[in-house]
C-alpha positions as CSV (number, residue, x, y, z in Angstrom):
1,M,-21.7,-9.6,8.0
2,A,-18.8,-11.2,6.2
3,K,-15.3,-9.9,7.0
4,K,-13.5,-8.1,4.2
5,R,-10.5,-10.1,3.0
6,R,-7.4,-7.9,3.5
7,I,-4.3,-7.8,1.5
8,F,-2.2,-6.4,4.4
9,A,-2.2,-8.2,7.7
10,W,-3.8,-6.4,10.6
11,S,-1.6,-7.5,13.4
12,P,1.8,-6.6,11.9
13,L,0.5,-3.1,11.0
14,R,-0.8,-2.6,14.5
15,A,2.6,-3.7,15.8
16,L,4.3,-1.2,13.4
17,M,2.1,1.6,14.8
18,K,3.0,0.7,18.3
19,K,6.7,0.6,17.3
20,A,6.3,4.1,16.0
21,G,5.2,5.2,19.5
22,A,1.5,4.7,19.6
23,E,0.9,3.0,23.0
24,I,-2.8,2.4,22.4
25,V,-4.2,1.8,18.9
26,S,-7.9,1.5,18.1
27,R,-9.2,-1.0,15.7
28,E,-10.7,1.8,13.7
29,S,-7.4,3.5,13.3
30,V,-5.7,0.3,12.0
31,E,-8.6,-0.2,9.6
32,M,-8.3,3.3,8.3
33,L,-4.6,2.9,7.7
34,L,-5.2,-0.5,6.0
35,N,-7.7,1.1,3.7
36,Y,-5.3,3.9,2.9
37,L,-2.3,1.5,2.2
38,E,-4.4,-0.7,0.0
39,T,-5.8,2.2,-2.1
40,R,-2.4,3.8,-2.4
41,S,-0.7,0.5,-3.3
42,K,-3.2,-0.1,-6.1
43,K,-2.8,3.4,-7.5
44,L,1.0,3.2,-7.4
45,T,0.9,-0.2,-9.2
46,E,-1.3,1.3,-11.9
47,V,1.2,4.1,-12.4
48,A,4.1,1.8,-12.4
49,L,2.4,-0.4,-15.0
50,I,2.1,2.7,-17.3
51,F,5.9,3.1,-17.1
52,A,6.4,-0.6,-17.8
53,K,4.1,-0.5,-20.8
54,H,5.7,2.6,-22.1
55,S,9.0,0.6,-22.1
56,K,7.2,-2.2,-23.9
57,R,7.4,-4.6,-20.9
58,K,4.8,-6.5,-19.0
59,K,6.8,-6.9,-15.8
60,I,6.9,-4.0,-13.4
61,S,10.5,-3.3,-12.4
62,K,12.0,-1.7,-9.3
63,G,12.7,1.3,-11.5
64,D,9.1,1.5,-12.6
65,M,7.9,1.5,-9.0
66,A,10.5,4.1,-8.0
67,L,9.2,6.4,-10.8
68,A,5.6,5.8,-9.7
69,I,6.4,6.7,-6.1
70,E,8.4,9.7,-7.2
71,N,5.8,11.0,-9.6
72,Y,2.5,10.1,-7.9
73,H,1.3,12.5,-5.2
């Protein structure tokens, strides 16, 4: 079975989890967090793009992303 190409790197995320206090981190827990972050990032980008298009821009700005984060639950 071919490996799924990830947007986020596995090792830094695992290190971040350990830095947050998790002494032992399973591969499955890192995979689950990776899937969540990728899905959430895509959705936030879609919402930010709506704000950019509303302002008649193609480029997503920091403000667009801030609004997306603030308004998307």
